[in-house]
KOLDOTOR-247149 format. One record per residue (C-alpha): residue in three letters; residue number from 1; x, y, z. Coordinates in Angstrom, 1 decimal. Example, Ala and Ser with C-alpha at 12.3 -4.5 7.8 and 13.67 -1.06 7.14 Angstrom:
# residues 2
PT, residuo, num, x, y, z
PT, ALA, 1, 12.3, -4.5, 7.8 $
PT, SER, 2, 13.7, -1.1, 7.1 $
END
This chain:
# residues 344
PT, residuo, num, x, y, z
PT, MET, 1, 0.0, 0.0, 0.0 $
PT, PRO, 2, 1.5, 3.4, -1.0 $
PT, VAL, 3, 2.9, 5.4, 1.9 $
PT, THR, 4, 1.6, 8.9, 2.4 $
PT, LEU, 5, 3.9, 11.6, 3.5 $
PT, ASN, 6, 2.0, 13.8, 6.0 $
PT, SER, 7, 4.9, 16.0, 6.9 $
PT, LEU, 8, 8.6, 16.6, 6.3 $
PT, GLU, 9, 9.3, 15.5, 9.8 $
PT, SER, 10, 7.7, 12.1, 9.2 $
PT, ARG, 11, 10.0, 11.4, 6.3 $
PT, GLY, 12, 12.9, 10.4, 8.6 $
PT, THR, 13, 10.8, 8.1, 10.7 $
PT, LEU, 14, 9.4, 5.8, 8.0 $
PT, PRO, 15, 10.4, 2.1, 8.4 $
PT, PHE, 16, 12.5, 1.9, 5.2 $
PT, ASP, 17, 16.1, 1.3, 4.7 $
PT, GLN, 18, 16.6, 3.4, 1.5 $
PT, VAL, 19, 14.6, 5.8, -0.6 $
PT, ILE, 20, 14.9, 5.3, -4.4 $
PT, ASP, 21, 14.1, 7.9, -7.0 $
PT, VAL, 22, 13.3, 6.2, -10.3 $
PT, ARG, 23, 12.8, 9.4, -12.3 $
PT, SER, 24, 15.1, 10.3, -15.1 $
PT, PRO, 25, 18.6, 11.7, -14.3 $
PT, SER, 26, 17.6, 15.3, -15.2 $
PT, GLU, 27, 14.6, 15.2, -12.9 $
PT, PHE, 28, 16.7, 13.8, -10.1 $
PT, ALA, 29, 19.4, 16.5, -10.7 $
PT, GLU, 30, 16.9, 19.3, -10.5 $
PT, ASP, 31, 15.6, 18.2, -7.1 $
PT, HIS, 32, 14.9, 15.0, -5.1 $
PT, ILE, 33, 14.0, 13.9, -1.6 $
PT, PRO, 34, 17.1, 14.4, 0.6 $
PT, GLY, 35, 19.0, 11.1, 1.0 $
PT, ALA, 36, 17.3, 9.4, -2.0 $
PT, ILE, 37, 19.5, 7.5, -4.5 $
PT, SER, 38, 19.0, 7.8, -8.2 $
PT, LEU, 39, 18.1, 4.5, -10.1 $
PT, PRO, 40, 16.2, 5.7, -13.1 $
PT, VAL, 41, 13.9, 3.2, -14.9 $
PT, LEU, 42, 14.0, 5.5, -18.0 $
PT, SER, 43, 16.8, 7.6, -19.1 $
PT, ASP, 44, 16.1, 11.2, -20.3 $
PT, ALA, 45, 16.2, 10.1, -23.9 $
PT, GLU, 46, 14.1, 7.0, -23.3 $
PT, ARG, 47, 11.5, 9.1, -21.4 $
PT, ALA, 48, 11.3, 11.6, -24.3 $
PT, ARG, 49, 11.0, 8.8, -26.8 $
PT, VAL, 50, 8.1, 7.0, -24.9 $
PT, GLY, 51, 6.3, 10.4, -24.3 $
PT, THR, 52, 6.6, 11.2, -28.0 $
PT, ILE, 53, 5.1, 7.9, -29.1 $
PT, TYR, 54, 2.3, 8.2, -26.5 $
PT, VAL, 55, 1.3, 11.6, -27.8 $
PT, GLN, 56, 1.9, 11.3, -31.5 $
PT, GLU, 57, 1.5, 7.6, -32.3 $
PT, ASP, 58, -0.1, 5.0, -30.2 $
PT, ARG, 59, -0.7, 4.8, -26.4 $
PT, PHE, 60, -0.5, 1.0, -26.3 $
PT, LEU, 61, 2.8, 1.0, -28.3 $
PT, ALA, 62, 4.2, 3.6, -25.9 $
PT, ARG, 63, 3.3, 1.5, -22.9 $
PT, LYS, 64, 4.7, -1.7, -24.4 $
PT, ILE, 65, 8.1, 0.0, -25.3 $
PT, GLY, 66, 8.1, 1.7, -21.9 $
PT, ALA, 67, 7.6, -1.6, -20.1 $
PT, ALA, 68, 10.5, -3.2, -22.0 $
PT, LEU, 69, 12.8, -0.2, -21.1 $
PT, VAL, 70, 11.8, -0.3, -17.5 $
PT, ALA, 71, 12.4, -4.0, -17.2 $
PT, ARG, 72, 15.8, -3.7, -18.9 $
PT, ASN, 73, 16.9, -0.9, -16.7 $
PT, ALA, 74, 15.5, -2.6, -13.5 $
PT, ALA, 75, 17.6, -5.6, -14.4 $
PT, ALA, 76, 20.7, -3.5, -14.6 $
PT, HIS, 77, 19.9, -2.0, -11.2 $
PT, ILE, 78, 19.2, -5.4, -9.6 $
PT, GLU, 79, 22.5, -6.8, -10.9 $
PT, GLY, 80, 24.4, -3.6, -10.3 $
PT, PRO, 81, 23.8, -1.2, -7.4 $
PT, LEU, 82, 21.3, -3.5, -5.6 $
PT, ALA, 83, 23.3, -6.7, -5.9 $
PT, ASP, 84, 24.5, -6.8, -2.3 $
PT, ARG, 85, 21.1, -6.1, -0.7 $
PT, ASP, 86, 19.9, -9.0, 1.5 $
PT, GLY, 87, 16.4, -10.5, 1.8 $
PT, GLY, 88, 15.4, -8.1, 4.7 $
PT, TRP, 89, 16.2, -4.9, 2.7 $
PT, ARG, 90, 13.2, -2.6, 2.6 $
PT, PRO, 91, 13.2, 0.2, -0.1 $
PT, LEU, 92, 10.7, 3.1, -0.6 $
PT, VAL, 93, 10.3, 4.0, -4.2 $
PT, TYR, 94, 9.0, 7.1, -5.9 $
PT, CYS, 95, 8.6, 8.7, -9.3 $
PT, TRP, 96, 7.0, 12.0, -10.5 $
PT, ARG, 97, 3.5, 11.4, -9.3 $
PT, GLY, 98, 3.5, 7.9, -7.9 $
PT, GLY, 99, 2.5, 6.3, -11.2 $
PT, GLN, 100, 3.7, 3.7, -13.6 $
PT, ARG, 101, 7.4, 4.2, -13.2 $
PT, SER, 102, 7.6, 3.6, -9.4 $
PT, GLY, 103, 4.8, 1.1, -9.5 $
PT, SER, 104, 6.5, -1.0, -12.2 $
PT, PHE, 105, 9.9, -1.0, -10.4 $
PT, THR, 106, 8.4, -1.7, -7.0 $
PT, SER, 107, 6.4, -4.7, -8.4 $
PT, ILE, 108, 9.7, -6.2, -9.6 $
PT, LEU, 109, 11.4, -5.6, -6.3 $
PT, GLN, 110, 8.4, -7.2, -4.5 $
PT, GLN, 111, 8.5, -10.3, -6.7 $
PT, ILE, 112, 12.1, -10.8, -5.6 $
PT, GLY, 113, 10.9, -10.8, -2.0 $
PT, TRP, 114, 11.9, -7.3, -0.8 $
PT, ARG, 115, 9.2, -5.4, 1.1 $
PT, ALA, 116, 9.2, -2.5, -1.3 $
PT, ASP, 117, 6.6, 0.2, -1.3 $
PT, THR, 118, 5.9, 3.5, -3.1 $
PT, ILE, 119, 5.2, 7.1, -2.0 $
PT, ALA, 120, 1.6, 8.1, -2.7 $
PT, GLY, 121, 1.6, 11.0, -5.1 $
PT, GLY, 122, 5.4, 10.5, -5.8 $
PT, TYR, 123, 7.7, 13.6, -5.8 $
PT, ARG, 124, 4.8, 15.9, -6.3 $
PT, SER, 125, 3.4, 15.1, -2.9 $
PT, TYR, 126, 6.8, 15.7, -1.3 $
PT, ARG, 127, 7.2, 19.0, -3.1 $
PT, ARG, 128, 3.9, 20.2, -1.8 $
PT, LEU, 129, 5.2, 19.7, 1.7 $
PT, VAL, 130, 8.3, 21.8, 0.9 $
PT, VAL, 131, 6.2, 24.6, -0.6 $
PT, ALA, 132, 3.9, 24.6, 2.5 $
PT, ALA, 133, 6.7, 24.7, 4.9 $
PT, LEU, 134, 8.6, 27.6, 3.1 $
PT, TYR, 135, 5.9, 29.6, 1.4 $
PT, GLU, 136, 2.6, 29.0, 3.3 $
PT, ARG, 137, 3.6, 29.1, 7.0 $
PT, PRO, 138, 5.5, 31.5, 9.2 $
PT, PHE, 139, 9.0, 30.5, 9.9 $
PT, PRO, 140, 8.8, 28.1, 13.0 $
PT, ALA, 141, 11.6, 29.4, 15.2 $
PT, PRO, 142, 12.9, 32.8, 16.3 $
PT, VAL, 143, 15.8, 33.9, 14.1 $
PT, ALA, 144, 19.0, 35.4, 15.6 $
PT, LEU, 145, 20.9, 37.2, 12.8 $
PT, ILE, 146, 24.7, 37.4, 12.5 $
PT, ASP, 147, 25.6, 40.6, 10.5 $
PT, GLY, 148, 28.9, 42.1, 9.7 $
PT, GLY, 149, 31.1, 43.3, 6.9 $
PT, THR, 150, 32.9, 41.1, 4.4 $
PT, GLY, 151, 35.8, 39.2, 6.0 $
PT, THR, 152, 34.4, 39.2, 9.5 $
PT, ALA, 153, 34.2, 35.4, 9.6 $
PT, LYS, 154, 30.4, 35.2, 10.1 $
PT, THR, 155, 30.3, 31.8, 8.5 $
PT, ARG, 156, 33.1, 30.5, 10.8 $
PT, LEU, 157, 31.2, 32.0, 13.7 $
PT, LEU, 158, 28.1, 30.0, 12.7 $
PT, ALA, 159, 30.3, 26.8, 12.7 $
PT, HIS, 160, 31.4, 27.6, 16.3 $
PT, LEU, 161, 27.8, 28.3, 17.4 $
PT, HIS, 162, 26.8, 24.8, 16.0 $
PT, ALA, 163, 29.7, 23.2, 17.7 $
PT, GLU, 164, 28.6, 24.8, 21.1 $
PT, GLY, 165, 25.0, 23.3, 20.6 $
PT, ALA, 166, 23.2, 26.2, 19.1 $
PT, GLN, 167, 20.6, 25.8, 16.3 $
PT, VAL, 168, 22.2, 27.0, 13.0 $
PT, ILE, 169, 21.3, 27.2, 9.3 $
PT, ASP, 170, 24.1, 28.0, 7.0 $
PT, LEU, 171, 22.4, 29.4, 4.0 $
PT, GLU, 172, 25.5, 30.0, 2.0 $
PT, ALA, 173, 26.5, 26.4, 2.4 $
PT, LEU, 174, 23.1, 25.3, 1.2 $
PT, ALA, 175, 23.2, 27.7, -1.8 $
PT, LEU, 176, 26.9, 26.9, -2.5 $
PT, HIS, 177, 27.6, 30.6, -2.8 $
PT, ARG, 178, 29.2, 33.1, -0.4 $
PT, GLY, 179, 26.8, 35.9, -1.3 $
PT, SER, 180, 29.2, 38.1, -3.3 $
PT, VAL, 181, 30.5, 38.6, -6.8 $
PT, PHE, 182, 33.4, 36.3, -5.8 $
PT, GLY, 183, 31.1, 33.9, -4.0 $
PT, LEU, 184, 30.5, 30.8, -6.2 $
PT, MET, 185, 31.5, 27.6, -4.4 $
PT, GLY, 186, 32.5, 24.9, -6.9 $
PT, ALA, 187, 31.2, 24.6, -10.5 $
PT, GLU, 188, 27.6, 25.8, -10.0 $
PT, GLN, 189, 24.8, 26.4, -7.5 $
PT, PRO, 190, 22.0, 24.0, -6.9 $
PT, SER, 191, 18.6, 24.6, -8.5 $
PT, GLN, 192, 16.1, 26.6, -6.6 $
PT, LYS, 193, 14.1, 23.6, -5.8 $
PT, ALA, 194, 17.1, 21.6, -4.6 $
PT, PHE, 195, 18.1, 24.5, -2.3 $
PT, GLU, 196, 14.5, 24.6, -0.9 $
PT, SER, 197, 14.5, 20.9, -0.3 $
PT, ALA, 198, 17.8, 21.2, 1.7 $
PT, LEU, 199, 16.5, 24.2, 3.6 $
PT, ALA, 200, 13.1, 22.6, 4.3 $
PT, ALA, 201, 14.8, 19.6, 5.8 $
PT, GLU, 202, 16.7, 21.8, 8.2 $
PT, VAL, 203, 13.7, 23.8, 9.0 $
PT, ALA, 204, 11.7, 20.7, 9.8 $
PT, ALA, 205, 14.4, 19.7, 12.4 $
PT, LEU, 206, 14.3, 22.9, 14.3 $
PT, ASP, 207, 13.1, 23.2, 17.9 $
PT, PRO, 208, 10.6, 26.1, 17.8 $
PT, ALA, 209, 11.4, 27.0, 21.4 $
PT, ARG, 210, 15.0, 27.9, 20.6 $
PT, PRO, 211, 16.5, 30.6, 18.4 $
PT, VAL, 212, 18.2, 29.6, 15.1 $
PT, PHE, 213, 21.3, 31.6, 14.2 $
PT, VAL, 214, 21.5, 32.7, 10.5 $
PT, GLU, 215, 24.0, 34.8, 8.6 $
PT, ALA, 216, 22.5, 38.1, 7.3 $
PT, GLU, 217, 21.9, 37.9, 3.6 $
PT, SER, 218, 20.1, 39.8, 0.9 $
PT, ALA, 219, 17.0, 38.4, -0.7 $
PT, ARG, 220, 19.2, 36.5, -3.1 $
PT, ILE, 221, 22.4, 34.4, -2.7 $
PT, GLY, 222, 23.8, 34.3, -6.1 $
PT, ALA, 223, 21.0, 32.8, -8.3 $
PT, ILE, 224, 19.0, 31.5, -5.3 $
PT, THR, 225, 16.1, 33.4, -3.9 $
PT, LEU, 226, 15.3, 33.1, -0.2 $
PT, PRO, 227, 11.8, 31.9, 0.5 $
PT, PRO, 228, 9.4, 34.6, 1.9 $
PT, ALA, 229, 8.9, 33.0, 5.3 $
PT, LEU, 230, 12.6, 33.1, 6.1 $
PT, ALA, 231, 13.1, 36.5, 4.5 $
PT, VAL, 232, 10.4, 38.0, 6.6 $
PT, ALA, 233, 11.8, 36.4, 9.8 $
PT, MET, 234, 15.2, 37.7, 9.0 $
PT, LYS, 235, 14.0, 41.3, 8.5 $
PT, SER, 236, 12.4, 41.4, 12.0 $
PT, ALA, 237, 15.2, 39.3, 13.7 $
PT, ARG, 238, 17.4, 40.4, 16.5 $
PT, ALA, 239, 20.8, 41.2, 14.9 $
PT, VAL, 240, 24.4, 41.2, 16.1 $
PT, ARG, 241, 27.0, 43.0, 13.9 $
PT, LEU, 242, 30.4, 41.3, 14.1 $
PT, GLU, 243, 33.3, 43.8, 13.9 $
PT, ALA, 244, 37.1, 42.9, 13.6 $
PT, PRO, 245, 40.3, 44.8, 12.7 $
PT, MET, 246, 41.1, 45.2, 9.0 $
PT, GLY, 247, 44.2, 43.0, 9.2 $
PT, ALA, 248, 42.3, 40.1, 10.6 $
PT, ARG, 249, 39.6, 40.5, 7.9 $
PT, VAL, 250, 42.2, 40.5, 5.1 $
PT, ALA, 251, 43.9, 37.4, 6.5 $
PT, HIS, 252, 40.5, 35.6, 6.8 $
PT, ILE, 253, 39.6, 36.4, 3.1 $
PT, LEU, 254, 43.0, 35.2, 1.9 $
PT, ASP, 255, 42.3, 31.9, 3.6 $
PT, GLU, 256, 38.6, 31.7, 2.8 $
PT, TYR, 257, 39.1, 32.4, -0.9 $
PT, ALA, 258, 42.3, 30.4, -1.5 $
PT, ASP, 259, 40.5, 28.5, -4.3 $
PT, LEU, 260, 39.9, 31.7, -6.2 $
PT, ILE, 261, 43.5, 33.0, -5.6 $
PT, ALA, 262, 44.8, 29.8, -7.1 $
PT, ASP, 263, 42.8, 30.4, -10.3 $
PT, PRO, 264, 44.2, 33.6, -11.8 $
PT, ALA, 265, 41.9, 33.5, -15.0 $
PT, ARG, 266, 38.8, 33.2, -12.9 $
PT, LEU, 267, 39.9, 36.0, -10.5 $
PT, ASP, 268, 40.7, 38.3, -13.3 $
PT, ALA, 269, 37.4, 37.7, -15.0 $
PT, ILE, 270, 35.5, 38.5, -11.7 $
PT, LEU, 271, 37.5, 41.7, -11.3 $
PT, GLY, 272, 36.6, 42.7, -14.8 $
PT, ARG, 273, 32.9, 42.7, -13.8 $
PT, LEU, 274, 33.7, 45.4, -11.2 $
PT, VAL, 275, 34.5, 48.0, -13.9 $
PT, ARG, 276, 31.0, 49.2, -14.1 $
PT, TYR, 277, 31.1, 50.1, -10.3 $
PT, HIS, 278, 34.6, 51.5, -10.0 $
PT, GLY, 279, 35.9, 52.3, -13.4 $
PT, HIS, 280, 39.0, 51.0, -15.4 $
PT, ASP, 281, 41.6, 52.8, -13.3 $
PT, ALA, 282, 40.7, 51.1, -10.0 $
PT, VAL, 283, 40.1, 47.7, -11.6 $
PT, ASP, 284, 43.4, 47.9, -13.5 $
PT, ALA, 285, 45.2, 48.5, -10.2 $
PT, TRP, 286, 43.4, 45.5, -8.7 $
PT, ARG, 287, 44.4, 43.4, -11.6 $
PT, SER, 288, 48.0, 44.5, -11.3 $
PT, TRP, 289, 48.2, 43.4, -7.7 $
PT, ALA, 290, 46.5, 40.0, -8.6 $
PT, GLY, 291, 49.0, 39.5, -11.5 $
PT, ALA, 292, 52.0, 40.2, -9.2 $
PT, GLY, 293, 50.6, 37.9, -6.4 $
PT, GLU, 294, 50.1, 40.9, -4.1 $
PT, PHE, 295, 46.8, 39.6, -2.7 $
PT, ALA, 296, 46.8, 41.3, 0.7 $
PT, PRO, 297, 46.7, 44.9, -0.7 $
PT, LEU, 298, 44.2, 43.7, -3.3 $
PT, VAL, 299, 41.8, 42.4, -0.6 $
PT, ASP, 300, 42.4, 45.4, 1.6 $
PT, SER, 301, 41.4, 47.8, -1.3 $
PT, LEU, 302, 38.4, 45.7, -2.2 $
PT, ILE, 303, 37.1, 45.7, 1.3 $
PT, ARG, 304, 37.5, 49.5, 1.7 $
PT, THR, 305, 36.5, 50.5, -1.8 $
PT, HIS, 306, 33.8, 48.0, -2.8 $
PT, TYR, 307, 32.5, 46.0, 0.1 $
PT, ASP, 308, 32.4, 48.2, 3.1 $
PT, PRO, 309, 30.5, 51.1, 1.3 $
PT, ARG, 310, 28.0, 48.6, 0.1 $
PT, TYR, 311, 27.6, 47.1, 3.5 $
PT, ARG, 312, 27.1, 50.5, 5.2 $
PT, ARG, 313, 24.2, 51.2, 2.8 $
PT, MET, 314, 22.5, 47.9, 3.5 $
PT, SER, 315, 23.4, 47.3, 7.2 $
PT, ARG, 316, 20.9, 47.3, 10.0 $
PT, ALA, 317, 21.2, 50.3, 12.2 $
PT, ALA, 318, 19.6, 48.4, 15.1 $
PT, ALA, 319, 22.2, 45.6, 15.0 $
PT, THR, 320, 24.1, 45.3, 18.3 $
PT, PRO, 321, 27.9, 45.5, 17.7 $
PT, MET, 322, 30.1, 42.7, 18.8 $
PT, THR, 323, 33.7, 43.7, 18.4 $
PT, VAL, 324, 36.5, 40.9, 18.5 $
PT, PRO, 325, 40.2, 41.6, 18.7 $
PT, ASP, 326, 41.0, 39.0, 16.1 $
PT, LEU, 327, 39.3, 36.2, 14.2 $
PT, SER, 328, 41.1, 33.2, 15.7 $
PT, ASP, 329, 39.1, 30.1, 16.4 $
PT, ALA, 330, 39.5, 30.7, 20.2 $
PT, THR, 331, 38.1, 34.2, 19.8 $
PT, LEU, 332, 35.2, 33.1, 17.7 $
PT, ARG, 333, 34.4, 30.2, 20.1 $
PT, GLU, 334, 34.2, 32.6, 23.0 $
PT, ALA, 335, 32.0, 34.9, 20.8 $
PT, ALA, 336, 29.7, 32.0, 20.1 $
PT, ARG, 337, 29.3, 31.2, 23.8 $
PT, ARG, 338, 28.5, 34.8, 24.6 $
PT, LEU, 339, 25.8, 34.8, 21.8 $
PT, ILE, 340, 24.3, 31.7, 23.1 $
PT, ASP, 341, 24.1, 33.0, 26.6 $
PT, SER, 342, 22.6, 36.3, 25.4 $
PT, HIS, 343, 20.0, 34.6, 23.4 $
PT, GLY, 344, 19.1, 32.0, 26.0 $
END
């Protein structure tokens, strides 16, 4: 009997050993239930072929060809990724809307003897829960905002808050972006839906009686848009502004952006995008420092000329300043403890 997902919280309590997404690879890549593995019963090309035959030629022929492809791909999965599963293994399977793809694969697994089942409504039922959590209900816990200029180690402070037992959501880690023109982490950001799935999973785990610490962000982190429930909660949140000496901020940036420093072509391309804000003379000077490997003066100038003025225009006047003498782990650990005590 198909399993109904009544809440995001219930997903982790279901009596199944593994969640299997049998949709096509592109569907899985756009978004999937957190923790699910991809075992597509139709590839993207196969799905397009069957769909075309269904619409343009003959529905029976489409179902027959689709069944053959599903059986062939199911066999490859059983002999490959599932070859080591024992008789007691219990999988939960889903496709787009809980229809033929998941039903066909689950039937094959059941014939083997595994206690497999499907998700009622498939991915669409799960997605409705995500939308409800992020778009239709107020944010469930009080937000404590960590504000501060570029290079003040706000993300590292979040890590220390987490280590000290506080509730934390690292939005930049979920968005794979540091929130600036230099901010992309890795090759690309997740899709909006994938970001929302990751965020919704963290929101579902929150204790509503305790504050959750979040780094101050604009409405967008790179290409990702923050859902309105969280954006509204952040606007009204109690905020702390982290302040540190310029030398410490520069050193932190040099360490944090080591991947960018090691990629001269990428760094130069990003600097070129700043011409429209600061003109050719300033950017030429920055490019000269970068080309000569003089990254400390480059970072110092970027903070003073580009980032701090922009931060002052956007910062929260009501934020309580928290000045630290340096950005060492010991100092940030102590700052985290003070913040937890003050928000208790």
